[in-house]
C-alpha positions in Angstrom: 161.2 55.8 -58.8 159.0 53.2 -58.7 159.1 49.2 -58.3 156.4 47.7 -61.5 155.6 44.9 -58.9 153.9 47.7 -56.8 151.9 49.3 -59.5 150.7 46.1 -61.1 149.7 45.2 -57.4 147.4 48.1 -57.1 146.0 47.5 -60.7 145.3 44.0 -59.0 143.6 44.9 -56.0 140.9 46.6 -58.5 140.4 44.2 -61.3 140.6 41.2 -58.0 137.7 43.4 -55.9 140.0 42.7 -53.1 140.9 46.5 -51.9 137.5 47.5 -50.4 139.1 50.8 -49.1 139.9 51.4 -53.0 137.2 50.4 -54.4 135.0 52.2 -51.9 137.7 55.5 -52.3 133.9 57.2 -53.0 131.1 56.2 -52.0 128.9 58.1 -54.5 130.8 56.1 -57.4 129.7 52.1 -58.4 133.9 51.0 -58.0 132.5 47.2 -59.0 130.8 48.2 -61.9 132.2 48.1 -65.5 133.2 51.7 -66.0 133.8 51.9 -62.3 136.4 49.7 -62.4 137.9 51.7 -66.3 137.5 54.8 -63.8 139.8 53.1 -60.8 142.4 51.6 -63.6 143.0 54.8 -65.4 143.2 56.6 -61.9 145.8 54.4 -60.7 147.7 54.8 -64.1 147.0 58.8 -64.4 148.1 58.9 -60.3 151.5 57.2 -61.4 152.3 60.0 -64.4 151.4 62.5 -62.5 153.7 61.8 -59.7 156.3 61.1 -62.3 156.4 63.6 -64.9 153.9 66.9 -63.5 154.9 67.1 -59.0 158.2 69.1 -58.2 160.5 67.2 -56.5 159.3 68.9 -53.0 155.7 68.7 -53.7 156.6 64.8 -54.9 158.4 63.6 -51.6 155.8 65.6 -49.2 153.3 63.6 -50.8 154.6 60.3 -51.2 155.8 60.6 -47.1 152.0 61.6 -46.3 153.1 65.1 -45.3 150.4 66.5 -48.1 147.3 65.3 -50.0 147.2 66.4 -53.5 143.3 65.5 -53.8 141.8 63.8 -57.2 145.7 63.3 -57.9 144.1 61.3 -60.9 142.6 64.0 -62.4 145.7 66.3 -62.8 146.6 65.3 -65.7 143.4 66.0 -67.7 144.0 70.0 -66.7 140.2 69.8 -64.8 138.8 72.1 -62.0 137.1 70.8 -58.6 133.7 72.4 -58.5 131.7 75.6 -60.0 128.9 77.7 -59.0 126.3 77.6 -61.8 125.0 80.8 -63.4 121.3 78.9 -64.3 119.6 81.8 -65.9 122.1 82.8 -68.0 122.5 79.5 -69.5 119.1 78.9 -69.6 118.2 82.0 -71.1 121.4 81.9 -73.7 120.4 78.4 -74.7 123.1 75.5 -74.6 124.6 73.2 -76.5 125.7 69.4 -75.2 127.4 68.6 -78.4 124.3 67.2 -80.3 122.3 70.4 -81.3 121.4 73.8 -79.5 118.9 73.7 -76.5 116.5 76.8 -76.9 115.1 78.7 -73.8 112.5 77.1 -72.2 108.9 78.5 -71.9 107.5 76.8 -68.9 109.2 75.3 -65.5 108.8 72.2 -66.6 111.2 72.4 -69.6 113.5 75.0 -67.5 113.6 71.9 -64.6 114.5 69.1 -67.5 116.9 71.3 -69.1 118.6 72.2 -65.5 119.3 68.3 -65.1 120.8 67.9 -68.6 123.3 71.0 -67.4 124.2 69.3 -64.3 124.6 65.9 -66.0 127.0 67.7 -69.1 128.9 70.0 -66.8 129.7 67.1 -64.1 131.7 65.3 -67.0 134.0 68.4 -67.6 135.0 68.8 -63.9 136.2 66.3 -61.1 134.7 67.8 -57.9 130.8 69.2 -57.5 128.8 71.7 -58.3 126.1 73.9 -57.1 123.8 76.5 -58.3 123.8 79.3 -56.2 120.5 81.0 -57.0 118.0 78.2 -57.5 114.7 80.0 -57.0 115.6 82.8 -58.4 117.1 81.6 -61.6 114.0 79.5 -61.8 111.6 82.1 -60.7 111.1 83.3 -64.5 109.7 80.1 -65.5 107.0 79.9 -62.8 106.0 83.0 -64.6 105.6 81.7 -67.8 104.0 79.0 -66.7 101.2 80.7 -64.9 100.8 83.5 -67.9 100.3 80.5 -69.7 97.7 79.0 -67.5 96.1 82.4 -66.7 95.3 82.9 -70.5 93.7 79.3 -70.6 91.6 80.1 -67.8 90.3 83.3 -68.7 89.6 82.0 -72.3 87.6 78.8 -70.5 85.7 80.9 -67.9 85.1 83.5 -70.7 84.1 80.9 -72.9 81.3 79.4 -70.3 80.0 83.0 -69.5 81.3 84.1 -66.5 80.9 86.9 -65.0 83.9 88.8 -63.1 86.1 85.8 -64.0 89.4 87.8 -63.6 90.1 86.9 -60.0 88.8 83.6 -60.3 91.2 83.2 -63.0 94.1 84.2 -61.2 93.3 81.8 -58.3 92.8 79.1 -60.8 96.0 79.5 -62.8 98.3 79.9 -59.8 96.8 76.7 -58.6 97.6 74.8 -61.9 101.0 76.6 -61.7 101.7 75.0 -58.0 101.1 71.8 -59.0 103.2 71.8 -62.1 106.0 73.6 -60.1 105.6 70.5 -57.8 105.7 68.3 -60.9 109.2 69.7 -62.2 110.6 69.8 -58.6 109.6 65.9 -58.3 111.4 65.1 -61.5 114.1 67.3 -60.9 114.8 65.1 -57.8 114.4 61.7 -59.7 116.7 62.7 -62.2 119.1 63.9 -59.8 119.1 60.5 -58.1 119.1 58.5 -61.6 121.6 60.0 -64.2 124.4 58.9 -64.4 128.1 60.9 -65.1 131.7 60.1 -65.9 130.9 57.0 -68.1 127.9 55.4 -65.6 129.9 55.4 -62.7 128.7 58.0 -61.1 125.4 60.1 -60.2 126.2 63.6 -60.8 127.2 65.4 -57.3 124.4 67.9 -57.1 124.3 71.3 -54.9 121.3 73.7 -54.9 120.9 76.5 -52.7 117.7 78.8 -52.1 115.4 80.5 -49.6 115.9 83.9 -50.1 113.3 84.8 -53.1 110.6 86.4 -51.4 108.5 86.6 -54.5 105.2 84.2 -55.2 107.5 82.5 -57.8 110.8 81.8 -56.1 108.6 80.8 -52.7 106.7 78.3 -55.1 110.0 76.8 -56.2 111.9 76.4 -52.8 108.1 75.1 -50.8 107.7 72.7 -53.8 111.9 71.2 -53.9 111.3 70.8 -50.3 107.7 69.0 -50.5 109.1 66.7 -53.2 112.4 66.1 -51.1 110.0 64.7 -48.0 107.5 62.8 -50.5 110.9 60.9 -51.5 111.4 58.8 -54.7 109.7 56.2 -56.3 109.5 53.6 -53.4 109.6 56.7 -50.4 113.6 56.3 -50.5 115.2 59.6 -49.5 117.4 61.5 -52.2 121.0 61.5 -52.1 120.6 64.6 -54.3 120.3 67.3 -54.6 122.2 68.4 -51.9 119.8 71.5 -50.0 121.5 74.3 -48.8 118.7 76.6 -47.1 120.3 80.2 -46.8 119.4 81.9 -43.7 118.2 85.6 -43.5 117.2 87.5 -40.6 114.4 90.0 -42.6 113.7 87.6 -44.8 112.9 83.9 -43.9 114.4 83.6 -39.9 112.2 85.6 -37.6 107.8 85.0 -37.4 107.4 88.4 -39.4 109.9 87.6 -42.6 107.8 87.0 -45.4 109.6 83.6 -46.0 109.7 82.8 -42.4 106.8 79.7 -43.1 109.5 78.3 -45.9 112.1 78.1 -43.1 110.0 76.1 -40.7 109.3 73.8 -43.2 112.7 74.0 -44.2 113.0 72.1 -40.6 110.6 69.7 -41.6 112.1 68.4 -44.3 115.4 68.3 -42.4 113.9 66.9 -40.2 112.7 63.7 -42.3 115.4 63.8 -45.1 118.4 65.0 -43.6 118.2 67.8 -45.6 118.5 70.9 -46.6 121.6 72.3 -44.7 121.9 75.4 -43.6 124.1 78.4 -44.7 124.3 81.7 -42.7 124.8 85.0 -45.1 124.4 87.2 -41.4 127.8 85.5 -40.4 130.2 88.5 -40.3 132.5 86.8 -42.7 129.7 86.4 -45.2 127.7 89.3 -44.1 130.7 91.6 -45.4 130.1 90.8 -49.1 126.3 90.9 -49.2 124.8 94.4 -50.7 121.6 93.3 -51.2 121.5 91.4 -54.7 120.8 87.4 -54.6 124.6 87.8 -56.3 125.9 88.5 -53.4 124.5 85.9 -51.2 127.2 83.3 -49.7 126.3 80.0 -51.5 128.3 77.1 -51.2 128.4 73.0 -52.0 127.0 70.4 -49.9 130.4 69.0 -49.1 131.2 72.7 -47.8 133.5 74.8 -50.9 132.6 78.4 -50.7 134.0 80.4 -53.0 133.0 83.8 -52.8 136.3 86.5 -51.8 138.3 87.3 -55.2 141.0 89.6 -55.8 140.6 89.8 -59.2 137.0 90.8 -60.1 133.4 90.4 -58.6 133.3 89.0 -55.0 130.3 86.7 -55.6 130.1 83.0 -55.9 128.4 82.8 -59.2 130.5 81.9 -62.4 132.9 80.8 -60.0 134.5 77.6 -58.4 137.5 75.7 -56.9 140.4 74.7 -59.0 141.7 72.4 -56.4 143.0 71.5 -53.3 145.3 70.1 -51.3 145.6 69.1 -47.4 148.2 69.1 -44.5 148.0 66.0 -42.4 149.0 67.5 -39.0 149.1 64.9 -36.5 152.3 63.0 -38.8 153.7 66.8 -38.3 153.0 67.3 -34.9 154.3 63.8 -34.1 157.8 64.8 -35.8 158.4 67.7 -34.0 160.4 67.8 -30.9 158.4 71.1 -29.2 156.0 73.5 -30.6 159.1 75.7 -32.3 159.6 73.0 -34.2 155.8 72.5 -35.1 155.2 75.5 -36.6 158.8 75.3 -38.6 157.2 72.1 -40.4 153.9 73.5 -40.8 155.3 76.6 -42.8 157.3 74.6 -44.6 154.5 71.9 -45.8 152.2 74.7 -46.2 155.0 76.8 -48.5 155.1 73.6 -50.1 151.0 73.2 -50.7 150.9 76.9 -52.0 153.7 76.0 -54.6 152.1 73.1 -55.5 148.8 74.2 -56.1 150.1 76.8 -58.0 152.1 74.9 -60.4 148.8 73.0 -60.7 146.7 75.8 -62.2 149.5 76.9 -64.3 148.9 73.5 -66.1 145.4 73.8 -66.1 145.6 77.5 -67.7 147.6 76.1 -70.6 144.4 74.3 -71.4 141.9 75.9 -74.1 138.2 76.4 -74.0 138.1 73.6 -76.6 139.2 70.9 -74.3 136.0 71.7 -72.0 133.4 72.5 -74.7 130.4 72.7 -72.0 132.2 73.7 -68.6 133.7 76.9 -70.6 132.0 77.4 -73.7 129.0 77.4 -72.5 129.6 80.4 -70.1 129.4 77.9 -66.6 132.4 79.4 -65.8 133.1 83.2 -65.8 132.0 84.3 -69.3 134.2 81.5 -70.3 131.8 82.1 -73.4 133.1 85.0 -74.7 136.4 83.1 -75.3 137.9 81.8 -78.7 137.8 78.1 -78.5 141.3 77.6 -79.1 141.8 80.3 -76.1 143.9 79.2 -73.1 142.4 79.3 -69.2 144.7 81.2 -67.4 142.8 84.9 -67.2 139.7 83.3 -66.6 140.4 80.5 -63.7 142.1 83.5 -62.0 138.4 83.6 -60.7 138.6 80.6 -59.0 140.2 79.5 -55.4 143.5 77.5 -54.7 142.3 75.7 -51.3 144.8 74.4 -48.4 143.2 72.2 -46.3 144.4 70.3 -43.4 142.9 67.0 -41.1 143.9 66.0 -37.9 143.6 69.2 -35.5 141.9 67.3 -32.6 144.8 64.7 -33.0 147.8 66.8 -34.0 146.8 68.9 -30.3 147.2 65.6 -28.5 150.2 65.0 -29.7 151.7 68.0 -28.3 149.8 69.0 -25.1 147.9 65.9 -24.3 144.3 67.1 -25.0 142.3 68.4 -27.8 140.4 71.4 -28.4 137.0 69.8 -26.8 138.6 69.1 -23.3 140.5 72.2 -22.7 140.8 76.0 -23.3 144.3 76.0 -23.4 144.7 73.1 -26.4 141.6 75.4 -28.0 143.6 78.4 -28.4 146.7 76.6 -29.7 144.3 74.7 -32.1 142.8 78.1 -33.0 146.3 79.3 -33.8 147.2 76.5 -35.8 144.4 77.5 -38.3 145.1 81.1 -37.9 149.1 80.5 -38.7 147.8 78.5 -42.1 145.3 81.2 -43.1 147.8 83.9 -42.7 150.2 81.9 -45.1 147.1 81.8 -48.0 146.3 85.6 -47.4 150.0 86.4 -48.4 150.0 83.6 -51.1 147.2 85.5 -52.6 149.2 88.8 -52.3 152.5 87.3 -54.1 150.4 85.3 -56.7 147.5 87.7 -57.2 145.7 84.2 -57.3 142.8 83.3 -54.7 144.6 81.3 -51.8 142.2 79.9 -49.1 141.8 78.0 -46.1 140.1 74.7 -46.3 138.5 72.9 -43.3 139.1 69.3 -45.6 135.8 67.3 -46.0 138.2 64.0 -45.7 136.3 61.0 -47.0 139.5 58.9 -48.4 142.3 61.2 -46.9 141.1 60.8 -42.9 141.6 57.3 -43.5 145.0 57.2 -45.5 146.7 59.8 -43.1 146.3 57.9 -40.4 147.3 54.2 -41.8 150.7 56.5 -42.9 151.0 57.9 -39.7 150.3 54.6 -37.7 152.7 52.8 -39.6 155.2 55.2 -39.1 154.7 55.7 -35.4 152.7 52.9 -33.8 149.7 53.3 -32.1 149.6 56.4 -29.6 146.0 56.5 -27.5 144.4 59.7 -28.5 146.2 60.4 -31.8 147.0 57.0 -33.8 144.3 54.4 -31.9 141.5 54.8 -34.5 140.6 54.0 -37.6 140.7 58.0 -39.0 141.7 61.2 -38.4 139.0 63.5 -37.5 137.6 66.1 -40.5 139.1 69.7 -40.4 139.0 71.9 -36.9 135.8 69.0 -35.5 135.6 68.4 -31.9 136.3 64.7 -32.6 133.0 62.8 -33.0 133.5 60.5 -30.1 134.5 63.0 -27.3 131.2 63.5 -25.0 130.4 66.9 -25.4 126.9 69.3 -25.4 125.5 70.0 -29.0 125.6 74.0 -28.4 129.3 73.6 -26.5 130.5 72.0 -29.7 129.2 75.0 -31.7 130.4 77.2 -29.8 134.1 75.9 -29.6 133.7 75.3 -33.8 132.5 78.7 -34.7 135.0 80.5 -34.4 137.0 78.1 -37.0 134.5 78.8 -39.6 135.8 82.5 -39.8 139.3 81.3 -40.6 138.3 78.7 -43.0 137.6 81.0 -46.0 137.5 78.3 -48.7 135.0 76.1 -47.0 133.9 74.7 -43.1 130.5 72.8 -41.8 129.6 71.9 -38.3 127.4 68.8 -37.5 125.4 68.1 -34.8 124.4 64.5 -34.6 121.1 63.4 -32.9 120.2 60.0 -31.4 116.6 60.1 -31.9 113.4 60.7 -34.3 114.1 64.2 -35.4 110.6 64.7 -37.3 109.1 64.7 -33.6 111.0 67.6 -32.3 111.3 70.3 -34.4 111.8 72.8 -31.8 114.9 71.2 -31.0 116.4 71.5 -34.7 115.3 74.6 -35.0 117.0 75.8 -31.8 120.0 74.3 -33.0 119.9 76.3 -36.1 118.9 79.1 -34.2 122.1 78.9 -31.7 124.2 78.2 -35.0 123.3 81.6 -36.4 123.8 83.5 -33.1 127.5 81.9 -32.2 128.7 82.4 -36.0 128.5 79.4 -38.0 128.7 80.2 -41.5 127.6 76.6 -42.6 125.7 73.8 -40.9 123.8 70.2 -41.1 122.1 68.3 -38.7 122.7 64.2 -38.6 120.1 61.8 -37.1 118.9 58.4 -38.0 117.0 58.4 -41.3 115.6 54.3 -41.8 113.1 52.5 -43.8 112.4 48.9 -44.2 112.2 48.0 -47.2 109.6 45.1 -47.0 106.8 47.3 -45.1 108.0 50.2 -45.9 108.0 51.8 -42.1 110.1 54.9 -42.0 111.7 55.5 -38.7 114.8 54.2 -36.4 114.8 50.9 -36.8 117.6 49.3 -34.4 117.7 45.2 -34.9 114.9 45.0 -36.7 112.1 46.9 -38.2 109.2 47.5 -35.1 106.1 46.9 -37.6 107.0 43.9 -39.6 110.0 42.2 -37.4 112.1 42.1 -39.9 115.8 41.7 -39.0 117.8 41.4 -42.7 120.2 44.1 -43.0 120.2 44.0 -47.0 116.7 45.1 -46.3 116.8 47.8 -44.4 117.6 51.5 -45.9 120.1 53.0 -43.2 120.8 57.1 -44.5 123.7 58.9 -43.6 125.8 61.6 -43.4 129.7 60.3 -44.8 130.9 64.2 -46.1 128.7 66.3 -47.0 126.4 64.4 -49.1 123.8 61.1 -48.1 124.7 57.2 -48.9 122.1 54.9 -48.8 124.4 52.0 -48.1 127.1 51.5 -45.5 128.4 48.8 -48.1 129.4 51.5 -49.9 131.6 53.5 -47.3 135.7 52.6 -47.1 136.8 51.3 -43.8 137.9 54.6 -42.4 134.5 56.5 -42.7 132.3 53.1 -41.3 134.3 53.4 -38.1 134.1 57.2 -37.8 130.5 56.8 -38.1 130.4 54.0 -35.3 132.0 56.4 -33.0 129.6 59.1 -33.3 128.4 60.9 -30.4 124.6 61.1 -30.3 123.3 64.3 -28.7 120.3 63.8 -27.5 
């Protein structure tokens, strides 16, 4: 199947550091460090084994010829899953074991936040994707209350000793003030830990997302307020925190209107995102999210920063908590379009490759299902994943993995439409309708697969970091340079209007919104701004409101976040710092969003994503 020199050549590229795109395939890893290099060498070897031993002939041919992309193929042999939504309150209450002793339930917010960091670091090592806490404010509010009660006891005793009369009301206020200070310190420490911890042998920072904003208790509000304030403050030298990705849950009657109790937190979130690019916004009231909402925190939609959405369930409770994505495989739509003589043939090919992707995902699930709890002692043995703690260590995982999702993704809808019609869905209504029908076709196929296999098959608007470039290169090599299709260094992510196309922010939202309902595995709409967002909070509010009104499920606002590392100036820096005239690019931090997360230096981006970032149209 393979030529030995091709395999060794790829290893040479890593060892010699000659293939920057391979080394920078994931901007959240350090591919040139010893552990990063070891990880890449293992990745190349593992991929080869998987391709030769574990894939069906149909899946192997579709993958090798570029029609589908099997994400995290290197982790296939390990049986790991992609991501999960962690039931933090349950794990903290029950305590946990990382392998070297039991951690008991914390008694205050400082300890609870510290243990949360340990949970996230331990969990990251047992899966190949990211992790999220779907109810961060609710889950930690108990430990704010415990902290307050201890402070109240201490303050009351002290005031009583000094002979204060009617001290109880005064003691309560002082205790809350002291608790607030401790919550801020705990949040600050959590953010610092999130950006300094390492996982996977030291090559990667844990990919962390937290969802919050709807707990209206004093304790929950204090968590949300202080995590936002600590994010605004930044790291030790004023740097923008890369993690955690903060997702603010928007809900009318809770935080979206002036009369809502948490409206002040929504306003604070806008100020925070204007300075630090987080939080992003997930909309509980979007019809396809609201249908799951029954008033309980567990029924609120929550997402991963890289847009993974898990809530519908053919095998149990419909909630994101304690569940996640097993695997996803994406389809190269432009390649299929270029190799179709007409739309009918395109659908025939799309039908075939969607079937191949579905079968490949089910085959991978069956491989994962053979693994035992003992292979993933933290992820399943501690109850992170849907009551895994109830299983015997030697039990296999098939039963609980059925709670997860299997996702068929896609890239390059825009380029596929240009190949078929001459225009993309931002340019013409006819192309838009055709694009919508294409994604509806994939969604219908995954819905049918859910019934056939009794598994949660879903449709994903793929967050293509490396595949956006790889799919383009494969297609260009076969078909040459075609204007509007293969004339750039990347294909457009998912259903997005091309980043280079000049369109108003509001039209972009309106055109992309209907695709959110179709992509039930995950989606996002980005709006790219051209100026200092912190000087126009009203504009951010208008964008978020437009997203909500148009049925966006998950949205985010991008804008330049620059910092001079010499004089610490913060603001937009063009060629040189306006304060100290520093023009050394190595001493200017430029925070940008690559797919779902932030990166502080473009040096860690692969060439396709650097090209995509430079093409992005900025909205005024």
